[in-house]
Jmol script that loads the backbone (N, CA, C; Angstrom):
load data "model"
ATOM      1  N   MET A   1       0.656  -1.431   0.052  1.00  0.00           N
ATOM      2  CA  MET A   1       0.253  -0.035  -0.014  1.00  0.00           C
ATOM      3  C   MET A   1       0.958   1.356  -0.245  1.00  0.00           C
ATOM      4  N   PRO A   2       0.538   2.083  -0.423  1.00  0.00           N
ATOM      5  CA  PRO A   2       1.797   3.455  -0.754  1.00  0.00           C
ATOM      6  C   PRO A   2       1.684   4.489   0.396  1.00  0.00           C
ATOM      7  N   LYS A   3       2.382   4.941   0.663  1.00  0.00           N
ATOM      8  CA  LYS A   3       2.134   6.226   1.778  1.00  0.00           C
ATOM      9  C   LYS A   3       1.394   7.157   1.727  1.00  0.00           C
ATOM     10  N   PRO A   4       1.183   7.503   2.337  1.00  0.00           N
ATOM     11  CA  PRO A   4      -0.058   8.754   2.185  1.00  0.00           C
ATOM     12  C   PRO A   4       0.782  10.123   1.862  1.00  0.00           C
ATOM     13  N   LYS A   5      -0.083  10.453   0.963  1.00  0.00           N
ATOM     14  CA  LYS A   5       1.043  11.734   0.264  1.00  0.00           C
ATOM     15  C   LYS A   5       1.070  12.624   1.172  1.00  0.00           C
ATOM     16  N   VAL A   6      -0.550  13.258   2.273  1.00  0.00           N
ATOM     17  CA  VAL A   6      -0.480  14.399   3.047  1.00  0.00           C
ATOM     18  C   VAL A   6      -0.528  13.879   4.274  1.00  0.00           C
ATOM     19  N   ARG A   7       0.919  14.148   5.183  1.00  0.00           N
ATOM     20  CA  ARG A   7       1.024  13.488   6.829  1.00  0.00           C
ATOM     21  C   ARG A   7       1.027  15.060   7.551  1.00  0.00           C
ATOM     22  N   VAL A   8       0.302  15.164   8.697  1.00  0.00           N
ATOM     23  CA  VAL A   8       0.373  16.754   9.613  1.00  0.00           C
ATOM     24  C   VAL A   8       1.162  16.193  10.546  1.00  0.00           C
ATOM     25  N   ARG A   9       2.639  16.515  10.645  1.00  0.00           N
ATOM     26  CA  ARG A   9       3.331  16.442  11.612  1.00  0.00           C
ATOM     27  C   ARG A   9       2.802  16.963  13.092  1.00  0.00           C
ATOM     28  N   GLY A  10       2.887  16.532  13.425  1.00  0.00           N
ATOM     29  CA  GLY A  10       2.553  16.910  15.650  1.00  0.00           C
ATOM     30  C   GLY A  10       1.273  17.057  15.861  1.00  0.00           C
ATOM     31  N   LEU A  11       0.506  16.036  14.843  1.00  0.00           N
ATOM     32  CA  LEU A  11      -0.902  16.420  14.853  1.00  0.00           C
ATOM     33  C   LEU A  11      -1.706  15.431  16.059  1.00  0.00           C
ATOM     34  N   SER A  12      -1.250  14.648  16.582  1.00  0.00           N
ATOM     35  CA  SER A  12      -1.469  13.751  17.858  1.00  0.00           C
ATOM     36  C   SER A  12      -0.927  14.863  19.183  1.00  0.00           C
ATOM     37  N   ARG A  13      -0.131  15.647  19.381  1.00  0.00           N
ATOM     38  CA  ARG A  13       0.522  16.482  20.160  1.00  0.00           C
ATOM     39  C   ARG A  13      -0.376  17.510  20.090  1.00  0.00           C
ATOM     40  N   LEU A  14      -0.728  17.963  19.120  1.00  0.00           N
ATOM     41  CA  LEU A  14      -1.621  19.059  19.017  1.00  0.00           C
ATOM     42  C   LEU A  14      -3.146  18.602  19.603  1.00  0.00           C
ATOM     43  N   LEU A  15      -3.148  17.786  19.236  1.00  0.00           N
ATOM     44  CA  LEU A  15      -5.194  17.123  19.897  1.00  0.00           C
ATOM     45  C   LEU A  15      -4.760  16.890  21.373  1.00  0.00           C
ATOM     46  N   ARG A  16      -3.597  16.163  21.937  1.00  0.00           N
ATOM     47  CA  ARG A  16      -3.685  16.328  23.129  1.00  0.00           C
ATOM     48  C   ARG A  16      -3.965  17.634  24.033  1.00  0.00           C
ATOM     49  N   THR A  17      -3.446  18.676  23.233  1.00  0.00           N
ATOM     50  CA  THR A  17      -2.963  19.840  24.238  1.00  0.00           C
ATOM     51  C   THR A  17      -4.326  20.524  23.570  1.00  0.00           C
ATOM     52  N   LEU A  18      -5.082  20.335  22.674  1.00  0.00           N
ATOM     53  CA  LEU A  18      -6.660  21.387  22.524  1.00  0.00           C
ATOM     54  C   LEU A  18      -7.098  20.465  23.577  1.00  0.00           C
ATOM     55  N   LYS A  19      -7.415  19.202  23.579  1.00  0.00           N
ATOM     56  CA  LYS A  19      -8.021  18.630  24.477  1.00  0.00           C
ATOM     57  C   LYS A  19      -8.100  19.232  26.191  1.00  0.00           C
ATOM     58  N   ALA A  20      -6.825  18.660  26.755  1.00  0.00           N
ATOM     59  CA  ALA A  20      -6.394  19.200  28.197  1.00  0.00           C
ATOM     60  C   ALA A  20      -6.979  20.922  27.930  1.00  0.00           C
ATOM     61  N   ALA A  21      -6.934  21.850  26.982  1.00  0.00           N
ATOM     62  CA  ALA A  21      -7.355  23.159  26.848  1.00  0.00           C
ATOM     63  C   ALA A  21      -8.709  22.930  26.711  1.00  0.00           C
ATOM     64  N   GLY A  22      -9.603  22.032  26.616  1.00  0.00           N
ATOM     65  CA  GLY A  22     -11.087  22.102  26.778  1.00  0.00           C
ATOM     66  C   GLY A  22     -11.762  22.206  25.057  1.00  0.00           C
ATOM     67  N   ALA A  23     -10.579  22.007  24.505  1.00  0.00           N
ATOM     68  CA  ALA A  23     -11.835  22.126  22.880  1.00  0.00           C
ATOM     69  C   ALA A  23     -11.916  21.131  22.476  1.00  0.00           C
ATOM     70  N   ASP A  24     -13.096  21.152  21.766  1.00  0.00           N
ATOM     71  CA  ASP A  24     -14.024  20.110  20.926  1.00  0.00           C
ATOM     72  C   ASP A  24     -13.557  19.265  19.628  1.00  0.00           C
ATOM     73  N   LEU A  25     -12.798  18.105  20.467  1.00  0.00           N
ATOM     74  CA  LEU A  25     -11.934  17.412  19.486  1.00  0.00           C
ATOM     75  C   LEU A  25     -13.633  17.074  18.003  1.00  0.00           C
ATOM     76  N   ASP A  26     -14.583  16.606  18.318  1.00  0.00           N
ATOM     77  CA  ASP A  26     -15.854  16.463  17.705  1.00  0.00           C
ATOM     78  C   ASP A  26     -15.745  17.880  16.496  1.00  0.00           C
ATOM     79  N   ASP A  27     -15.009  18.919  16.747  1.00  0.00           N
ATOM     80  CA  ASP A  27     -15.309  19.825  15.350  1.00  0.00           C
ATOM     81  C   ASP A  27     -13.896  18.945  14.441  1.00  0.00           C
ATOM     82  N   LEU A  28     -13.059  18.445  14.725  1.00  0.00           N
ATOM     83  CA  LEU A  28     -11.680  17.971  13.746  1.00  0.00           C
ATOM     84  C   LEU A  28     -12.730  16.630  12.840  1.00  0.00           C
ATOM     85  N   SER A  29     -13.425  15.806  14.143  1.00  0.00           N
ATOM     86  CA  SER A  29     -14.238  15.055  12.990  1.00  0.00           C
ATOM     87  C   SER A  29     -15.116  15.377  11.611  1.00  0.00           C
ATOM     88  N   ARG A  30     -15.755  16.769  12.315  1.00  0.00           N
ATOM     89  CA  ARG A  30     -16.547  16.945  11.449  1.00  0.00           C
ATOM     90  C   ARG A  30     -15.833  17.714   9.982  1.00  0.00           C
ATOM     91  N   LEU A  31     -14.352  18.222  10.218  1.00  0.00           N
ATOM     92  CA  LEU A  31     -13.131  18.970   9.368  1.00  0.00           C
ATOM     93  C   LEU A  31     -13.190  17.587   8.729  1.00  0.00           C
ATOM     94  N   ASN A  32     -12.274  16.509   8.982  1.00  0.00           N
ATOM     95  CA  ASN A  32     -12.071  15.369   8.950  1.00  0.00           C
ATOM     96  C   ASN A  32     -13.059  14.713   7.637  1.00  0.00           C
ATOM     97  N   ALA A  33     -14.455  14.897   8.304  1.00  0.00           N
ATOM     98  CA  ALA A  33     -14.968  13.626   7.094  1.00  0.00           C
ATOM     99  C   ALA A  33     -15.667  14.908   6.044  1.00  0.00           C
ATOM    100  N   GLU A  34     -15.675  16.431   6.230  1.00  0.00           N
ATOM    101  CA  GLU A  34     -15.829  17.201   4.860  1.00  0.00           C
ATOM    102  C   GLU A  34     -14.687  17.183   4.103  1.00  0.00           C
ATOM    103  N   VAL A  35     -13.597  16.979   4.773  1.00  0.00           N
ATOM    104  CA  VAL A  35     -12.055  17.190   3.880  1.00  0.00           C
ATOM    105  C   VAL A  35     -12.082  15.885   2.912  1.00  0.00           C
ATOM    106  N   GLY A  36     -12.727  14.953   3.720  1.00  0.00           N
ATOM    107  CA  GLY A  36     -12.939  13.146   3.039  1.00  0.00           C
ATOM    108  C   GLY A  36     -14.050  13.977   1.884  1.00  0.00           C
ATOM    109  N   GLU A  37     -14.579  14.297   2.120  1.00  0.00           N
ATOM    110  CA  GLU A  37     -15.990  14.287   1.280  1.00  0.00           C
ATOM    111  C   GLU A  37     -15.469  15.004  -0.168  1.00  0.00           C
ATOM    112  N   LEU A  38     -14.578  16.077  -0.149  1.00  0.00           N
ATOM    113  CA  LEU A  38     -13.837  16.884  -1.186  1.00  0.00           C
ATOM    114  C   LEU A  38     -13.467  16.351  -1.787  1.00  0.00           C
ATOM    115  N   VAL A  39     -12.394  15.133  -1.350  1.00  0.00           N
ATOM    116  CA  VAL A  39     -11.984  14.109  -2.395  1.00  0.00           C
ATOM    117  C   VAL A  39     -12.301  13.320  -2.603  1.00  0.00           C
ATOM    118  N   ALA A  40     -13.312  12.904  -1.937  1.00  0.00           N
ATOM    119  CA  ALA A  40     -14.426  11.707  -2.460  1.00  0.00           C
ATOM    120  C   ALA A  40     -15.078  12.528  -3.773  1.00  0.00           C
ATOM    121  N   GLU A  41     -15.489  13.590  -3.904  1.00  0.00           N
ATOM    122  CA  GLU A  41     -16.398  14.550  -4.879  1.00  0.00           C
ATOM    123  C   GLU A  41     -15.424  14.609  -5.853  1.00  0.00           C
ATOM    124  N   ALA A  42     -14.178  15.004  -5.480  1.00  0.00           N
ATOM    125  CA  ALA A  42     -13.057  15.146  -7.035  1.00  0.00           C
ATOM    126  C   ALA A  42     -12.506  14.171  -7.949  1.00  0.00           C
ATOM    127  N   ALA A  43     -12.953  13.031  -6.948  1.00  0.00           N
ATOM    128  CA  ALA A  43     -12.365  11.400  -7.397  1.00  0.00           C
ATOM    129  C   ALA A  43     -13.021  11.246  -8.547  1.00  0.00           C
ATOM    130  N   SER A  44     -12.485  11.190  -9.826  1.00  0.00           N
ATOM    131  CA  SER A  44     -13.431  10.290 -11.065  1.00  0.00           C
ATOM    132  C   SER A  44     -12.683   8.949 -11.276  1.00  0.00           C
ATOM    133  N   PRO A  45     -13.068   7.919 -10.878  1.00  0.00           N
ATOM    134  CA  PRO A  45     -12.615   6.448 -11.006  1.00  0.00           C
ATOM    135  C   PRO A  45     -13.030   6.399 -12.554  1.00  0.00           C
ATOM    136  N   PRO A  46     -12.776   5.686 -13.443  1.00  0.00           N
ATOM    137  CA  PRO A  46     -13.110   4.933 -14.489  1.00  0.00           C
ATOM    138  C   PRO A  46     -14.086   3.929 -14.606  1.00  0.00           C
ATOM    139  N   VAL A  47     -15.127   4.534 -15.602  1.00  0.00           N
ATOM    140  CA  VAL A  47     -16.729   4.134 -15.367  1.00  0.00           C
ATOM    141  C   VAL A  47     -16.908   3.621 -17.116  1.00  0.00           C
ATOM    142  N   ARG A  48     -17.403   2.428 -16.331  1.00  0.00           N
ATOM    143  CA  ARG A  48     -17.768   1.596 -17.437  1.00  0.00           C
ATOM    144  C   ARG A  48     -18.912   0.698 -17.098  1.00  0.00           C
ATOM    145  N   SER A  49     -19.188   0.280 -15.415  1.00  0.00           N
ATOM    146  CA  SER A  49     -20.785  -0.228 -15.293  1.00  0.00           C
ATOM    147  C   SER A  49     -21.862   1.212 -14.264  1.00  0.00           C
ATOM    148  N   GLY A  50     -20.580   1.816 -13.662  1.00  0.00           N
ATOM    149  CA  GLY A  50     -20.612   2.749 -13.046  1.00  0.00           C
ATOM    150  C   GLY A  50     -20.408   2.346 -11.445  1.00  0.00           C
ATOM    151  N   ARG A  51     -20.193   0.834 -10.849  1.00  0.00           N
ATOM    152  CA  ARG A  51     -19.960   0.871  -9.515  1.00  0.00           C
ATOM    153  C   ARG A  51     -18.924   0.826  -8.927  1.00  0.00           C
ATOM    154  N   LEU A  52     -17.943   0.813  -9.484  1.00  0.00           N
ATOM    155  CA  LEU A  52     -16.609   1.757  -9.069  1.00  0.00           C
ATOM    156  C   LEU A  52     -17.133   2.855  -8.251  1.00  0.00           C
ATOM    157  N   ALA A  53     -17.115   4.169  -8.989  1.00  0.00           N
ATOM    158  CA  ALA A  53     -17.859   5.249  -8.664  1.00  0.00           C
ATOM    159  C   ALA A  53     -18.800   5.310  -7.830  1.00  0.00           C
ATOM    160  N   GLY A  54     -19.908   4.659  -7.715  1.00  0.00           N
ATOM    161  CA  GLY A  54     -20.565   4.385  -6.732  1.00  0.00           C
ATOM    162  C   GLY A  54     -20.346   3.891  -5.828  1.00  0.00           C
ATOM    163  N   SER A  55     -18.903   3.245  -5.750  1.00  0.00           N
ATOM    164  CA  SER A  55     -18.507   2.828  -4.035  1.00  0.00           C
ATOM    165  C   SER A  55     -17.811   3.948  -3.586  1.00  0.00           C
ATOM    166  N   VAL A  56     -17.243   4.901  -4.036  1.00  0.00           N
ATOM    167  CA  VAL A  56     -16.773   5.883  -3.223  1.00  0.00           C
ATOM    168  C   VAL A  56     -17.123   6.487  -2.178  1.00  0.00           C
ATOM    169  N   ARG A  57     -16.368   6.294  -0.841  1.00  0.00           N
ATOM    170  CA  ARG A  57     -17.218   7.435   0.202  1.00  0.00           C
ATOM    171  C   ARG A  57     -15.955   7.897   1.237  1.00  0.00           C
ATOM    172  N   SER A  58     -16.478   8.585   2.113  1.00  0.00           N
ATOM    173  CA  SER A  58     -15.461   8.974   2.826  1.00  0.00           C
ATOM    174  C   SER A  58     -15.903   9.009   4.227  1.00  0.00           C
ATOM    175  N   SER A  59     -15.204   9.190   5.258  1.00  0.00           N
ATOM    176  CA  SER A  59     -15.457   8.920   6.777  1.00  0.00           C
ATOM    177  C   SER A  59     -14.689  10.243   7.095  1.00  0.00           C
ATOM    178  N   GLY A  60     -14.900  10.256   8.429  1.00  0.00           N
ATOM    179  CA  GLY A  60     -13.627  11.432   9.217  1.00  0.00           C
ATOM    180  C   GLY A  60     -13.921  11.094  10.739  1.00  0.00           C
ATOM    181  N   THR A  61     -12.994  10.903  11.478  1.00  0.00           N
ATOM    182  CA  THR A  61     -12.615  10.934  12.772  1.00  0.00           C
ATOM    183  C   THR A  61     -11.884  11.882  13.291  1.00  0.00           C
ATOM    184  N   PRO A  62     -11.990  11.797  14.787  1.00  0.00           N
ATOM    185  CA  PRO A  62     -10.792  13.180  15.425  1.00  0.00           C
ATOM    186  C   PRO A  62      -9.437  13.567  14.799  1.00  0.00           C
ATOM    187  N   ARG A  63      -8.981  12.012  14.014  1.00  0.00           N
ATOM    188  CA  ARG A  63      -7.509  11.813  13.911  1.00  0.00           C
ATOM    189  C   ARG A  63      -7.032  11.921  12.198  1.00  0.00           C
ATOM    190  N   ALA A  64      -8.276  11.238  11.252  1.00  0.00           N
ATOM    191  CA  ALA A  64      -7.997  11.577  10.331  1.00  0.00           C
ATOM    192  C   ALA A  64      -9.117  11.529   8.869  1.00  0.00           C
ATOM    193  N   ALA A  65      -9.164  11.625   8.120  1.00  0.00           N
ATOM    194  CA  ALA A  65     -10.113  11.540   7.079  1.00  0.00           C
ATOM    195  C   ALA A  65      -9.867  10.401   6.323  1.00  0.00           C
ATOM    196  N   TYR A  66     -10.987   9.590   5.784  1.00  0.00           N
ATOM    197  CA  TYR A  66     -10.384   8.806   5.316  1.00  0.00           C
ATOM    198  C   TYR A  66     -11.652   8.504   3.599  1.00  0.00           C
ATOM    199  N   VAL A  67     -11.069   8.305   2.654  1.00  0.00           N
ATOM    200  CA  VAL A  67     -11.514   8.005   1.408  1.00  0.00           C
ATOM    201  C   VAL A  67     -11.383   6.787   0.600  1.00  0.00           C
ATOM    202  N   ARG A  68     -12.545   5.861   0.700  1.00  0.00           N
ATOM    203  CA  ARG A  68     -12.369   4.263   0.190  1.00  0.00           C
ATOM    204  C   ARG A  68     -13.169   4.282  -1.069  1.00  0.00           C
ATOM    205  N   ALA A  69     -12.940   3.103  -1.584  1.00  0.00           N
ATOM    206  CA  ALA A  69     -13.200   2.667  -2.997  1.00  0.00           C
ATOM    207  C   ALA A  69     -13.390   1.325  -2.850  1.00  0.00           C
ATOM    208  N   GLY A  70     -14.619   0.478  -3.305  1.00  0.00           N
ATOM    209  CA  GLY A  70     -14.644  -0.734  -3.645  1.00  0.00           C
ATOM    210  C   GLY A  70     -14.935  -0.982  -2.847  1.00  0.00           C
ATOM    211  N   GLY A  71     -14.999  -2.561  -1.950  1.00  0.00           N
ATOM    212  CA  GLY A  71     -15.968  -3.316  -1.856  1.00  0.00           C
ATOM    213  C   GLY A  71     -15.705  -4.896  -2.012  1.00  0.00           C
ATOM    214  N   ALA A  72     -16.615  -5.731  -1.249  1.00  0.00           N
ATOM    215  CA  ALA A  72     -17.150  -7.205  -1.889  1.00  0.00           C
ATOM    216  C   ALA A  72     -17.620  -7.200  -3.181  1.00  0.00           C
ATOM    217  N   SER A  73     -17.935  -6.195  -3.440  1.00  0.00           N
ATOM    218  CA  SER A  73     -19.228  -6.304  -4.942  1.00  0.00           C
ATOM    219  C   SER A  73     -17.778  -5.685  -6.250  1.00  0.00           C
ATOM    220  N   VAL A  74     -17.141  -4.936  -5.643  1.00  0.00           N
ATOM    221  CA  VAL A  74     -15.843  -3.775  -6.322  1.00  0.00           C
ATOM    222  C   VAL A  74     -14.673  -4.438  -6.194  1.00  0.00           C
ATOM    223  N   PRO A  75     -14.776  -5.368  -6.254  1.00  0.00           N
ATOM    224  CA  PRO A  75     -12.933  -5.501  -5.873  1.00  0.00           C
ATOM    225  C   PRO A  75     -12.165  -5.220  -6.666  1.00  0.00           C
ATOM    226  N   TYR A  76     -12.103  -4.365  -7.814  1.00  0.00           N
ATOM    227  CA  TYR A  76     -10.864  -4.201  -8.665  1.00  0.00           C
ATOM    228  C   TYR A  76     -10.840  -3.074  -8.453  1.00  0.00           C
ATOM    229  N   ALA A  77     -11.369  -2.190  -7.730  1.00  0.00           N
ATOM    230  CA  ALA A  77     -10.935  -0.980  -6.934  1.00  0.00           C
ATOM    231  C   ALA A  77      -9.437  -0.202  -6.888  1.00  0.00           C
ATOM    232  N   GLY A  78      -8.504  -1.104  -6.405  1.00  0.00           N
ATOM    233  CA  GLY A  78      -7.303  -0.720  -6.330  1.00  0.00           C
ATOM    234  C   GLY A  78      -6.428  -1.324  -7.104  1.00  0.00           C
ATOM    235  N   VAL A  79      -7.055  -2.525  -8.175  1.00  0.00           N
ATOM    236  CA  VAL A  79      -6.432  -2.830  -9.819  1.00  0.00           C
ATOM    237  C   VAL A  79      -6.399  -1.446 -10.577  1.00  0.00           C
ATOM    238  N   GLN A  80      -7.721  -0.734 -10.513  1.00  0.00           N
ATOM    239  CA  GLN A  80      -7.942   0.596 -11.075  1.00  0.00           C
ATOM    240  C   GLN A  80      -6.991   1.720 -11.042  1.00  0.00           C
ATOM    241  N   GLU A  81      -6.582   1.804  -9.517  1.00  0.00           N
ATOM    242  CA  GLU A  81      -5.878   2.942  -9.122  1.00  0.00           C
ATOM    243  C   GLU A  81      -4.317   3.128  -9.082  1.00  0.00           C
ATOM    244  N   PHE A  82      -3.980   1.351  -8.989  1.00  0.00           N
ATOM    245  CA  PHE A  82      -2.364   1.180  -8.952  1.00  0.00           C
ATOM    246  C   PHE A  82      -2.270   0.462 -10.189  1.00  0.00           C
ATOM    247  N   GLY A  83      -3.056  -0.232 -10.956  1.00  0.00           N
ATOM    248  CA  GLY A  83      -2.794  -1.076 -12.213  1.00  0.00           C
ATOM    249  C   GLY A  83      -2.239  -2.302 -12.013  1.00  0.00           C
ATOM    250  N   TRP A  84      -1.610  -3.512 -12.800  1.00  0.00           N
ATOM    251  CA  TRP A  84      -1.486  -4.642 -12.463  1.00  0.00           C
ATOM    252  C   TRP A  84      -0.617  -5.173 -13.512  1.00  0.00           C
ATOM    253  N   ALA A  85       0.879  -4.977 -13.295  1.00  0.00           N
ATOM    254  CA  ALA A  85       1.512  -5.146 -13.912  1.00  0.00           C
ATOM    255  C   ALA A  85       1.497  -6.771 -14.802  1.00  0.00           C
ATOM    256  N   ALA A  86       1.578  -7.828 -13.993  1.00  0.00           N
ATOM    257  CA  ALA A  86       1.436  -9.346 -14.244  1.00  0.00           C
ATOM    258  C   ALA A  86       0.390  -9.312 -14.718  1.00  0.00           C
ATOM    259  N   ARG A  87      -0.715  -8.579 -15.007  1.00  0.00           N
ATOM    260  CA  ARG A  87      -2.055  -9.035 -16.077  1.00  0.00           C
ATOM    261  C   ARG A  87      -2.310  -7.775 -17.331  1.00  0.00           C
ATOM    262  N   HIS A  88      -0.972  -6.964 -17.433  1.00  0.00           N
ATOM    263  CA  HIS A  88      -1.195  -5.886 -18.252  1.00  0.00           C
ATOM    264  C   HIS A  88      -1.994  -4.823 -18.243  1.00  0.00           C
ATOM    265  N   ILE A  89      -2.296  -4.603 -16.894  1.00  0.00           N
ATOM    266  CA  ILE A  89      -3.716  -3.926 -16.437  1.00  0.00           C
ATOM    267  C   ILE A  89      -3.079  -2.682 -16.360  1.00  0.00           C
ATOM    268  N   PRO A  90      -2.904  -1.083 -17.204  1.00  0.00           N
ATOM    269  CA  PRO A  90      -2.670  -0.066 -16.427  1.00  0.00           C
ATOM    270  C   PRO A  90      -3.303   0.292 -15.288  1.00  0.00           C
ATOM    271  N   ALA A  91      -2.352   1.572 -14.666  1.00  0.00           N
ATOM    272  CA  ALA A  91      -3.394   2.144 -13.563  1.00  0.00           C
ATOM    273  C   ALA A  91      -3.950   3.303 -14.269  1.00  0.00           C
ATOM    274  N   GLN A  92      -5.088   3.939 -13.580  1.00  0.00           N
ATOM    275  CA  GLN A  92      -5.972   4.662 -13.671  1.00  0.00           C
ATOM    276  C   GLN A  92      -6.226   5.266 -12.586  1.00  0.00           C
ATOM    277  N   PRO A  93      -5.464   6.100 -12.126  1.00  0.00           N
ATOM    278  CA  PRO A  93      -5.392   6.960 -11.014  1.00  0.00           C
ATOM    279  C   PRO A  93      -6.495   7.595 -10.808  1.00  0.00           C
ATOM    280  N   TYR A  94      -7.364   7.499  -9.791  1.00  0.00           N
ATOM    281  CA  TYR A  94      -8.414   8.410  -9.639  1.00  0.00           C
ATOM    282  C   TYR A  94      -8.289   9.596  -8.005  1.00  0.00           C
ATOM    283  N   PHE A  95      -7.746   9.023  -7.225  1.00  0.00           N
ATOM    284  CA  PHE A  95      -7.786   9.139  -5.886  1.00  0.00           C
ATOM    285  C   PHE A  95      -6.694  10.604  -5.895  1.00  0.00           C
ATOM    286  N   GLU A  96      -5.523   9.828  -6.349  1.00  0.00           N
ATOM    287  CA  GLU A  96      -4.232  10.655  -5.938  1.00  0.00           C
ATOM    288  C   GLU A  96      -4.463  12.086  -6.948  1.00  0.00           C
ATOM    289  N   PRO A  97      -5.042  12.147  -8.350  1.00  0.00           N
ATOM    290  CA  PRO A  97      -5.298  13.367  -8.939  1.00  0.00           C
ATOM    291  C   PRO A  97      -6.663  14.255  -8.249  1.00  0.00           C
ATOM    292  N   ALA A  98      -7.424  13.182  -7.538  1.00  0.00           N
ATOM    293  CA  ALA A  98      -8.155  14.429  -6.628  1.00  0.00           C
ATOM    294  C   ALA A  98      -7.545  14.637  -5.550  1.00  0.00           C
ATOM    295  N   LEU A  99      -6.635  14.080  -4.729  1.00  0.00           N
ATOM    296  CA  LEU A  99      -6.031  14.697  -3.977  1.00  0.00           C
ATOM    297  C   LEU A  99      -5.376  15.661  -4.398  1.00  0.00           C
ATOM    298  N   ASP A 100      -4.342  15.989  -5.260  1.00  0.00           N
ATOM    299  CA  ASP A 100      -3.294  17.075  -5.731  1.00  0.00           C
ATOM    300  C   ASP A 100      -4.506  18.190  -6.044  1.00  0.00           C
ATOM    301  N   GLN A 101      -5.647  17.594  -6.687  1.00  0.00           N
ATOM    302  CA  GLN A 101      -6.561  18.870  -6.766  1.00  0.00           C
ATOM    303  C   GLN A 101      -7.345  19.484  -5.585  1.00  0.00           C
ATOM    304  N   THR A 102      -7.646  18.940  -4.943  1.00  0.00           N
ATOM    305  CA  THR A 102      -7.944  19.614  -3.692  1.00  0.00           C
ATOM    306  C   THR A 102      -7.276  20.101  -2.510  1.00  0.00           C
ATOM    307  N   THR A 103      -5.585  20.022  -2.780  1.00  0.00           N
ATOM    308  CA  THR A 103      -4.554  20.049  -1.350  1.00  0.00           C
ATOM    309  C   THR A 103      -5.099  21.409  -0.782  1.00  0.00           C
ATOM    310  N   ALA A 104      -5.179  22.295  -1.846  1.00  0.00           N
ATOM    311  CA  ALA A 104      -5.117  23.672  -1.503  1.00  0.00           C
ATOM    312  C   ALA A 104      -5.914  23.999  -0.357  1.00  0.00           C
ATOM    313  N   GLU A 105      -7.093  23.698  -1.062  1.00  0.00           N
ATOM    314  CA  GLU A 105      -8.525  23.754  -0.363  1.00  0.00           C
ATOM    315  C   GLU A 105      -8.556  23.314   1.035  1.00  0.00           C
ATOM    316  N   ILE A 106      -8.052  21.263   1.083  1.00  0.00           N
ATOM    317  CA  ILE A 106      -7.492  21.043   2.544  1.00  0.00           C
ATOM    318  C   ILE A 106      -7.089  21.682   3.526  1.00  0.00           C
ATOM    319  N   GLU A 107      -5.859  22.610   2.933  1.00  0.00           N
ATOM    320  CA  GLU A 107      -4.881  23.112   3.582  1.00  0.00           C
ATOM    321  C   GLU A 107      -6.031  24.477   4.269  1.00  0.00           C
ATOM    322  N   SER A 108      -6.368  25.030   3.641  1.00  0.00           N
ATOM    323  CA  SER A 108      -6.932  26.047   3.746  1.00  0.00           C
ATOM    324  C   SER A 108      -8.221  26.099   4.979  1.00  0.00           C
ATOM    325  N   LYS A 109      -9.059  24.850   4.761  1.00  0.00           N
ATOM    326  CA  LYS A 109     -10.222  24.354   5.851  1.00  0.00           C
ATOM    327  C   LYS A 109      -9.475  24.283   7.066  1.00  0.00           C
ATOM    328  N   TYR A 110      -8.171  23.350   7.175  1.00  0.00           N
ATOM    329  CA  TYR A 110      -7.063  22.856   8.097  1.00  0.00           C
ATOM    330  C   TYR A 110      -6.686  24.420   8.882  1.00  0.00           C
ATOM    331  N   LEU A 111      -6.192  25.037   8.178  1.00  0.00           N
ATOM    332  CA  LEU A 111      -6.375  26.271   8.681  1.00  0.00           C
ATOM    333  C   LEU A 111      -7.368  27.064   9.589  1.00  0.00           C
ATOM    334  N   ASP A 112      -8.088  27.236   8.612  1.00  0.00           N
ATOM    335  CA  ASP A 112      -8.892  28.039   8.949  1.00  0.00           C
ATOM    336  C   ASP A 112      -9.933  27.764  10.425  1.00  0.00           C
ATOM    337  N   GLN A 113     -10.031  25.900  10.153  1.00  0.00           N
ATOM    338  CA  GLN A 113     -10.574  25.210  11.629  1.00  0.00           C
ATOM    339  C   GLN A 113      -9.459  25.464  12.614  1.00  0.00           C
ATOM    340  N   LEU A 114      -8.420  25.575  13.017  1.00  0.00           N
ATOM    341  CA  LEU A 114      -6.943  25.501  13.474  1.00  0.00           C
ATOM    342  C   LEU A 114      -7.459  27.047  14.277  1.00  0.00           C
ATOM    343  N   ASP A 115      -7.464  28.165  13.454  1.00  0.00           N
ATOM    344  CA  ASP A 115      -7.277  29.496  13.987  1.00  0.00           C
ATOM    345  C   ASP A 115      -8.854  29.696  14.854  1.00  0.00           C
ATOM    346  N   GLU A 116      -9.947  29.041  14.331  1.00  0.00           N
ATOM    347  CA  GLU A 116     -10.847  29.153  15.256  1.00  0.00           C
ATOM    348  C   GLU A 116     -10.556  28.589  16.400  1.00  0.00           C
ATOM    349  N   ILE A 117     -10.139  27.105  16.181  1.00  0.00           N
ATOM    350  CA  ILE A 117     -10.420  27.158  17.719  1.00  0.00           C
ATOM    351  C   ILE A 117      -8.860  27.338  18.601  1.00  0.00           C
ATOM    352  N   LEU A 118      -8.260  27.387  18.186  1.00  0.00           N
ATOM    353  CA  LEU A 118      -7.086  28.139  19.109  1.00  0.00           C
ATOM    354  C   LEU A 118      -7.406  29.725  19.867  1.00  0.00           C
ATOM    355  N   GLY A 119      -8.506  30.223  18.701  1.00  0.00           N
ATOM    356  CA  GLY A 119      -9.311  31.197  19.170  1.00  0.00           C
ATOM    357  C   GLY A 119      -9.974  31.395  20.166  1.00  0.00           C
ATOM    358  N   THR A 120     -10.404  29.845  20.400  1.00  0.00           N
ATOM    359  CA  THR A 120     -11.402  30.206  21.730  1.00  0.00           C
ATOM    360  C   THR A 120     -10.555  29.543  23.500  1.00  0.00           C
ATOM    361  N   ILE A 121      -8.964  29.389  22.769  1.00  0.00           N
ATOM    362  CA  ILE A 121      -8.585  28.907  24.096  1.00  0.00           C
ATOM    363  C   ILE A 121      -8.055  30.239  24.570  1.00  0.00           C
ATOM    364  N   GLN A 122      -8.315  29.930  25.961  1.00  0.00           N
ATOM    365  CA  GLN A 122      -7.717  31.011  26.959  1.00  0.00           C
ATOM    366  C   GLN A 122      -6.847  30.695  27.679  1.00  0.00           C
ATOM    367  N   GLY A 123      -5.377  32.112  27.725  1.00  0.00           N
ATOM    368  CA  GLY A 123      -4.305  31.587  28.456  1.00  0.00           C
ATOM    369  C   GLY A 123      -4.725  31.960  29.999  1.00  0.00           C
ATOM    370  N   ALA A 124      -3.616  31.751  30.951  1.00  0.00           N
ATOM    371  CA  ALA A 124      -3.454  32.265  32.024  1.00  0.00           C
ATOM    372  C   ALA A 124      -3.589  34.094  32.244  1.00  0.00           C
TER     373      ALA A 124
END
end "model"
wireframe off; spacefill off
backbone 0.3
color backbone group
């Protein structure tokens, strides 16, 4: 499995300090769900029957955004994204271009949300 393209360094520490300060981590769950939806909407998997496109879904947790495709009825989702050299099936990436296309908007959303959360933290 390929490594993630976007990695937020220090996120665990940030979440711990925000929790200690009383910040509502549900806000990050909603933001992560929203960010996942951005990527899912931008993803354009190859269309033959439409089952692959219909299987694209997203979710968010306090620590991550997830975008997935495929499942038991669409087992070829990974093959379409990454290809299968042994079977001479070329890669037809749909998540990687979607992430590239939405990166600036994602970064902006995270920065806006973090500014909003940090604005609610009061010091001594």
